[in-house]
C-alpha positions as a Markdown table, in Angstrom:
| # | Residue | x | y | z |
|---|---|---|---|---|
| 1 | Unk | 4.4 | 6.1 | 25.2 |
| 2 | Unk | 3.0 | 6.4 | 21.7 |
| 3 | Unk | 4.3 | 9.8 | 19.9 |
| 4 | Unk | 1.9 | 12.6 | 20.4 |
| 5 | Unk | -0.4 | 12.5 | 16.5 |
| 6 | Unk | -2.5 | 15.3 | 15.2 |
| 7 | Unk | -5.7 | 14.6 | 13.5 |
| 8 | Unk | -7.4 | 16.7 | 10.4 |
| 9 | Unk | -10.8 | 17.1 | 9.8 |
| 10 | Unk | -12.8 | 17.8 | 6.6 |
| 11 | Unk | -16.5 | 17.9 | 6.3 |
| 12 | Unk | -17.5 | 17.1 | 2.8 |
| 13 | Unk | -20.0 | 15.3 | 0.6 |
| 14 | Unk | -19.6 | 11.4 | 0.1 |
| 15 | Unk | -18.5 | 12.4 | -3.4 |
| 16 | Unk | -16.1 | 15.2 | -2.9 |
| 17 | Unk | -14.2 | 13.2 | 0.3 |
| 18 | Unk | -13.1 | 10.6 | -1.9 |
| 19 | Unk | -11.3 | 12.9 | -4.1 |
| 20 | Unk | -10.2 | 15.3 | -1.2 |
| 21 | Unk | -9.2 | 12.2 | 0.7 |
| 22 | Unk | -7.1 | 11.0 | -2.7 |
| 23 | Unk | -5.4 | 15.0 | -3.2 |
| 24 | Unk | -4.3 | 14.9 | 0.7 |
| 25 | Unk | -2.8 | 11.1 | 0.6 |
| 26 | Unk | -0.7 | 12.0 | -2.3 |
| 27 | Unk | -0.2 | 15.8 | -1.1 |
| 28 | Unk | 1.1 | 15.3 | 2.6 |
| 29 | Unk | 1.6 | 11.4 | 2.9 |
| 30 | Unk | -0.4 | 11.2 | 6.2 |
| 31 | Unk | 0.2 | 8.5 | 8.6 |
| 32 | Unk | -3.2 | 7.2 | 8.3 |
| 33 | Unk | -6.3 | 8.2 | 6.4 |
| 34 | Unk | -10.1 | 7.4 | 6.6 |
| 35 | Unk | -13.1 | 8.3 | 5.8 |
| 36 | Unk | -16.3 | 8.4 | 7.8 |
| 37 | Unk | -19.4 | 8.3 | 6.0 |
| 38 | Unk | -23.1 | 9.1 | 7.6 |
| 39 | Unk | -25.4 | 6.4 | 6.3 |
| 40 | Unk | -28.5 | 8.2 | 5.7 |
| 41 | Unk | -27.0 | 11.4 | 4.4 |
| 42 | Unk | -24.8 | 12.5 | 2.1 |
| 43 | Unk | -22.4 | 13.7 | 4.5 |
| 44 | Unk | -18.8 | 12.5 | 5.1 |
| 45 | Unk | -15.7 | 13.3 | 7.3 |
| 46 | Unk | -12.2 | 13.0 | 5.9 |
| 47 | Unk | -9.5 | 12.5 | 8.7 |
| 48 | Unk | -6.0 | 11.8 | 8.4 |
| 49 | Unk | -3.5 | 11.2 | 11.3 |
| 50 | Unk | 0.0 | 13.1 | 11.4 |
| 51 | Unk | 2.9 | 12.7 | 13.8 |
| 52 | Unk | 3.8 | 16.3 | 13.2 |
| 53 | Unk | 1.4 | 19.4 | 12.9 |
| 54 | Unk | 0.7 | 19.3 | 9.1 |
| 55 | Unk | 0.9 | 22.6 | 7.4 |
| 56 | Unk | -2.6 | 23.9 | 7.5 |
| 57 | Unk | -2.8 | 26.2 | 4.5 |
| 58 | Unk | -1.3 | 23.3 | 2.4 |
| 59 | Unk | -4.6 | 21.2 | 3.4 |
| 60 | Unk | -7.1 | 23.9 | 2.9 |
| 61 | Unk | -5.2 | 24.1 | -1.1 |
| 62 | Unk | -5.3 | 20.6 | -1.5 |
| 63 | Unk | -9.0 | 19.9 | 0.1 |
| 64 | Unk | -10.1 | 23.5 | -1.3 |
| 65 | Unk | -11.8 | 23.9 | 1.6 |
| 66 | Unk | -11.7 | 24.9 | 5.6 |
| 67 | Unk | -9.1 | 22.3 | 7.6 |
| 68 | Unk | -9.8 | 21.2 | 11.7 |
| 69 | Unk | -6.2 | 20.2 | 12.5 |
| 70 | Unk | -6.1 | 19.1 | 16.8 |
| 71 | Unk | -3.3 | 17.6 | 18.8 |
| 72 | Unk | -4.8 | 14.3 | 20.0 |
| 73 | Unk | -4.3 | 13.0 | 23.1 |
| 74 | Unk | -1.7 | 10.2 | 24.3 |
| 75 | Unk | -3.7 | 6.7 | 22.6 |
| 76 | Unk | -2.9 | 4.8 | 19.8 |
| 77 | Unk | -5.1 | 6.5 | 17.7 |
| 78 | Unk | -4.4 | 4.6 | 14.7 |
| 79 | Unk | -4.9 | 1.1 | 15.8 |
| 80 | Unk | -8.3 | 2.6 | 17.3 |
| 81 | Unk | -9.1 | 4.0 | 14.1 |
| 82 | Unk | -8.4 | 0.6 | 12.4 |
| 83 | Unk | -9.6 | -1.7 | 15.0 |
| 84 | Unk | -13.7 | -1.3 | 13.7 |
| 85 | Unk | -12.7 | -1.2 | 9.8 |
| 86 | Unk | -14.2 | -4.7 | 8.4 |
| 87 | Unk | -12.8 | -7.6 | 6.7 |
| 88 | Unk | -11.4 | -6.9 | 3.1 |
| 89 | Unk | -12.1 | -9.5 | -0.1 |
| 90 | Unk | -9.7 | -9.1 | -2.7 |
| 91 | Unk | -9.0 | -11.5 | -5.8 |
| 92 | Unk | -8.2 | -14.7 | -3.7 |
| 93 | Unk | -7.7 | -12.8 | -0.1 |
| 94 | Unk | -9.5 | -12.7 | 2.7 |
| 95 | Unk | -7.8 | -9.6 | 5.2 |
| 96 | Unk | -9.1 | -9.4 | 8.1 |
| 97 | Unk | -8.3 | -8.1 | 12.3 |
| 98 | Unk | -8.2 | -10.0 | 15.4 |
| 99 | Unk | -11.9 | -8.9 | 15.7 |
| 100 | Unk | -12.7 | -10.4 | 12.7 |
| 101 | Unk | -10.7 | -13.9 | 13.5 |
| 102 | Unk | -14.0 | -16.1 | 13.5 |
| 103 | Unk | -15.8 | -14.9 | 9.9 |
| 104 | Unk | -12.7 | -16.5 | 7.7 |
| 105 | Unk | -14.7 | -18.0 | 4.8 |
| 106 | Unk | -13.5 | -21.7 | 3.2 |
| 107 | Unk | -11.7 | -21.1 | -0.1 |
| 108 | Unk | -10.1 | -18.0 | 0.7 |
| 109 | Unk | -6.5 | -17.2 | 1.1 |
| 110 | Unk | -6.3 | -15.9 | 4.7 |
| 111 | Unk | -4.6 | -13.0 | 5.8 |
| 112 | Unk | -4.5 | -11.5 | 9.2 |
| 113 | Unk | -3.4 | -7.8 | 9.7 |
| 114 | Unk | -3.2 | -5.8 | 12.8 |
| 115 | Unk | -3.4 | -2.3 | 12.8 |
| 116 | Unk | -0.3 | 0.0 | 13.7 |
| 117 | Unk | 1.8 | 3.1 | 12.1 |
| 118 | Unk | 2.2 | 1.3 | 9.6 |
| 119 | Unk | 0.5 | 1.7 | 6.0 |
| 120 | Unk | -1.5 | -1.4 | 4.7 |
| 121 | Unk | -4.5 | -2.9 | 5.8 |
| 122 | Unk | -6.0 | -4.0 | 2.6 |
| 123 | Unk | -9.0 | -1.4 | 3.5 |
| 124 | Unk | -7.1 | 1.5 | 1.0 |
| 125 | Unk | -7.8 | 1.0 | -2.6 |
| 126 | Unk | -4.1 | 0.2 | -4.0 |
| 127 | Unk | -3.6 | -2.3 | -1.3 |
| 128 | Unk | -6.7 | -4.1 | -2.9 |
| 129 | Unk | -6.2 | -3.8 | -6.3 |
| 130 | Unk | -2.6 | -5.2 | -5.7 |
| 131 | Unk | -3.6 | -7.9 | -4.0 |
| 132 | Unk | -6.6 | -8.5 | -6.8 |
| 133 | Unk | -3.7 | -8.3 | -9.5 |
| 134 | Unk | -1.4 | -10.5 | -7.8 |
| 135 | Unk | -4.2 | -13.0 | -8.0 |
| 136 | Unk | -4.4 | -12.7 | -11.3 |
| 137 | Unk | -1.0 | -13.2 | -12.2 |
| 138 | Unk | -1.2 | -16.2 | -9.9 |
| 139 | Unk | -3.3 | -18.0 | -12.4 |
| 140 | Unk | -0.5 | -17.3 | -15.6 |
| 141 | Unk | 2.6 | -18.4 | -13.6 |
| 142 | Unk | 4.3 | -18.3 | -10.7 |
| 143 | Unk | 7.1 | -16.3 | -8.9 |
| 144 | Unk | 10.5 | -17.3 | -8.1 |
| 145 | Unk | 12.0 | -14.2 | -6.5 |
| 146 | Unk | 9.7 | -11.3 | -5.2 |
| 147 | Unk | 10.6 | -8.3 | -3.7 |
| 148 | Unk | 8.0 | -5.8 | -1.7 |
| 149 | Unk | 9.4 | -2.3 | -2.0 |
| 150 | Unk | 8.0 | 0.1 | 0.4 |
| 151 | Unk | 6.5 | -3.3 | 2.3 |
| 152 | Unk | 4.2 | -0.7 | 4.9 |
| 153 | Unk | 2.7 | -3.5 | 7.0 |
| 154 | Unk | 4.0 | -6.6 | 5.0 |
| 155 | Unk | 0.5 | -7.4 | 3.6 |
| 156 | Unk | 1.6 | -7.9 | -0.4 |
| 157 | Unk | 4.6 | -9.5 | 1.0 |
| 158 | Unk | 2.6 | -11.9 | 3.2 |
| 159 | Unk | 0.1 | -12.3 | 0.4 |
| 160 | Unk | 3.1 | -13.2 | -2.1 |
| 161 | Unk | 4.5 | -15.8 | 0.2 |
| 162 | Unk | 1.2 | -17.7 | 1.0 |
| 163 | Unk | 0.8 | -17.6 | -3.1 |
| 164 | Unk | 3.8 | -19.0 | -4.5 |
| 165 | Unk | 5.5 | -20.8 | -1.2 |
| 166 | Unk | 8.7 | -18.9 | -2.1 |
| 167 | Unk | 11.2 | -16.5 | 0.4 |
| 168 | Unk | 9.6 | -12.5 | -0.3 |
| 169 | Unk | 12.2 | -9.7 | 0.7 |
| 170 | Unk | 10.1 | -6.7 | 1.9 |
| 171 | Unk | 11.6 | -3.2 | 2.0 |
| 172 | Unk | 10.5 | -0.1 | 3.5 |
| 173 | Unk | 12.6 | 3.2 | 4.5 |
| 174 | Unk | 10.4 | 3.4 | 7.8 |
| 175 | Unk | 12.4 | 1.4 | 10.6 |
| 176 | Unk | 8.8 | 1.0 | 12.4 |
| 177 | Unk | 7.4 | -0.2 | 9.2 |
| 178 | Unk | 9.5 | -3.3 | 8.7 |
| 179 | Unk | 9.0 | -4.1 | 12.7 |
| 180 | Unk | 5.5 | -3.9 | 11.9 |
| 181 | Unk | 6.1 | -6.4 | 8.6 |
| 182 | Unk | 8.0 | -8.5 | 11.1 |
| 183 | Unk | 5.3 | -9.0 | 13.7 |
| 184 | Unk | 2.6 | -9.6 | 10.8 |
| 185 | Unk | 4.8 | -12.2 | 9.5 |
| 186 | Unk | 5.1 | -14.2 | 12.7 |
| 187 | Unk | 1.3 | -13.2 | 13.2 |
| 188 | Unk | 0.5 | -15.6 | 9.7 |
| 189 | Unk | 2.9 | -17.9 | 10.1 |
| 190 | Unk | 5.1 | -16.5 | 7.1 |
| 191 | Unk | 8.3 | -15.6 | 8.9 |
| 192 | Unk | 10.4 | -18.3 | 7.6 |
| 193 | Unk | 9.4 | -16.7 | 4.0 |
| 194 | Unk | 9.4 | -13.1 | 4.7 |
| 195 | Unk | 12.4 | -11.2 | 4.9 |
| 196 | Unk | 12.1 | -7.6 | 6.2 |
| 197 | Unk | 14.6 | -4.8 | 6.2 |
| 198 | Unk | 15.2 | -1.1 | 6.6 |
| 199 | Unk | 16.0 | 0.6 | 2.7 |
| 200 | Unk | 16.1 | 3.7 | 0.8 |
| 201 | Unk | 15.1 | 2.7 | -2.5 |
| 202 | Unk | 17.2 | 0.0 | -4.6 |
| 203 | Unk | 20.7 | 1.2 | -2.6 |
| 204 | Unk | 20.8 | -1.1 | 0.1 |
| 205 | Unk | 23.1 | -4.3 | -0.4 |
| 206 | Unk | 21.0 | -6.8 | 0.2 |
| 207 | Unk | 18.5 | -5.9 | -2.3 |
| 208 | Unk | 21.2 | -5.5 | -5.1 |
| 209 | Unk | 22.3 | -9.2 | -4.0 |
| 210 | Unk | 19.1 | -10.9 | -4.8 |
| 211 | Unk | 18.5 | -9.5 | -8.1 |
| 212 | Unk | 17.5 | -9.8 | -10.5 |
| 213 | Unk | 13.4 | -10.0 | -9.3 |
| 214 | Unk | 10.6 | -11.6 | -11.5 |
| 215 | Unk | 8.3 | -9.9 | -9.8 |
| 216 | Unk | 8.7 | -6.6 | -7.8 |
| 217 | Unk | 5.6 | -5.6 | -6.0 |
| 218 | Unk | 5.6 | -1.2 | -5.4 |
| 219 | Unk | 2.6 | 0.3 | -3.6 |
| 220 | Unk | 3.6 | 3.7 | -3.2 |
| 221 | Unk | 3.2 | 6.8 | -4.7 |
| 222 | Unk | 3.7 | 8.5 | -8.3 |
| 223 | Unk | 6.5 | 10.7 | -7.4 |
| 224 | Unk | 9.0 | 8.0 | -5.8 |
| 225 | Unk | 7.5 | 5.7 | -8.6 |
| 226 | Unk | 8.5 | 8.1 | -11.5 |
| 227 | Unk | 12.0 | 8.8 | -9.5 |
| 228 | Unk | 12.8 | 4.9 | -9.3 |
| 229 | Unk | 11.8 | 3.8 | -12.6 |
| 230 | Unk | 15.6 | 3.3 | -13.5 |
| 231 | Unk | 16.8 | 1.3 | -11.1 |
| 232 | Unk | 13.7 | -1.1 | -10.7 |
| 233 | Unk | 14.0 | -2.1 | -14.5 |
| 234 | Unk | 17.4 | -2.9 | -13.7 |
| 235 | Unk | 17.0 | -4.8 | -11.0 |
| 236 | Unk | 14.1 | -6.6 | -13.0 |
| 237 | Unk | 14.9 | -10.6 | -14.6 |
| 238 | Unk | 13.7 | -10.6 | -17.9 |
| 239 | Unk | 10.5 | -11.9 | -18.4 |
| 240 | Unk | 10.0 | -10.3 | -14.8 |
| 241 | Unk | 6.9 | -8.3 | -14.0 |
| 242 | Unk | 6.5 | -5.0 | -12.0 |
| 243 | Unk | 3.2 | -4.0 | -10.3 |
| 244 | Unk | 3.0 | -0.6 | -9.7 |
| 245 | Unk | 0.6 | 1.6 | -7.2 |
| 246 | Unk | -0.7 | 4.2 | -4.9 |
| 247 | Unk | -1.6 | 6.3 | -8.4 |
| 248 | Unk | -4.2 | 7.7 | -9.1 |
| 249 | Unk | -5.9 | 7.2 | -12.8 |
| 250 | Unk | -5.4 | 10.0 | -13.7 |
| 251 | Unk | -1.6 | 9.5 | -13.2 |
| 252 | Unk | -1.2 | 5.9 | -14.9 |
| 253 | Unk | 0.1 | 7.4 | -18.6 |
| 254 | Unk | 3.0 | 9.9 | -16.5 |
| 255 | Unk | 3.9 | 6.8 | -14.5 |
| 256 | Unk | 4.0 | 4.4 | -17.9 |
| 257 | Unk | 6.1 | 7.5 | -19.8 |
| 258 | Unk | 9.0 | 6.9 | -17.4 |
| 259 | Unk | 9.1 | 2.6 | -17.9 |
| 260 | Unk | 9.0 | 2.4 | -20.8 |
| 261 | Unk | 12.1 | 4.4 | -22.0 |
| 262 | Unk | 13.7 | 1.2 | -19.8 |
| 263 | Unk | 11.8 | -1.1 | -22.2 |
| 264 | Unk | 9.1 | -2.3 | -20.4 |
| 265 | Unk | 5.6 | -2.9 | -21.7 |
| 266 | Unk | 2.2 | -2.2 | -20.7 |
| 267 | Unk | 0.5 | -5.4 | -19.8 |
| 268 | Unk | -2.9 | -3.9 | -17.5 |
| 269 | Unk | -4.6 | -1.9 | -14.9 |
| 270 | Unk | -6.7 | -2.6 | -12.8 |
| 271 | Unk | -8.5 | 0.2 | -11.2 |
| 272 | Unk | -11.1 | 1.5 | -8.5 |
| 273 | Unk | -12.8 | 4.7 | -7.8 |
| 274 | Unk | -9.8 | 7.0 | -7.9 |
| 275 | Unk | -6.9 | 4.9 | -7.9 |
| 276 | Unk | -5.2 | 2.8 | -10.4 |
| 277 | Unk | -2.5 | -0.5 | -10.1 |
| 278 | Unk | 0.2 | -1.1 | -13.8 |
| 279 | Unk | 1.1 | -4.1 | -14.1 |
| 280 | Unk | 4.5 | -3.8 | -16.7 |
| 281 | Unk | 6.8 | -6.5 | -18.3 |
| 282 | Unk | 10.4 | -6.7 | -19.1 |
| 283 | Unk | 10.7 | -8.5 | -22.6 |
| 284 | Unk | 12.7 | -11.4 | -22.3 |
| 285 | Unk | 15.0 | -11.0 | -25.5 |
């Protein structure tokens, strides 16, 4: 039996819906979030799913309008809501579900990700930004020791394994996400290279034992990224790169201000809509 889920619905214009979705994701961390747009009208609905009844007052403050909260029947609504999503092209990657298995074009790195109770199907801007940034990095160098911190579905860990054919460590605070990562690694033939474990931050002994890393990917949120700055910098090898996402464009300078005192140097950013991904490097000297 699936756990009961609560669905929040918010009606807005198409332009407003993107900012509302960003505020909801940043402020409440739902299990899943999507925007349904009317094809011929300037109307959209932001829908967010939660495993516990959300705070309606907080949601209305974040959205700046009325919200509708409803308890859903016992179905895997996250899976159902994502099954109809189209495939995603990001950098060298083509991310698809089982229903798109026959549409993989030539010349791409295919990754099959099934919907489930974990974040990261490639459809969110931050995930696509990270895949595109990893494709950029692969043009310049190889990475031998990679950590996907906050792995969600394992999409980025699988992408790193496919790019560099090296073992990748993937960690998440959510035990369900870790199991989803393992399943997706097996489905993509990367189980020998992707090792997933449950860990809070970088405190797990297995994460410390594998350090230092020459690439750390952390697609989480601005708050955890700022708190983890010292630990991430310590775990990074000289000359290593950290790819940070899950942050809004206006949070770039805030997040960067926590990493500069750790000696990391800004190397660039990728942006899509309201979202951003930062690339920072630890000097070799």
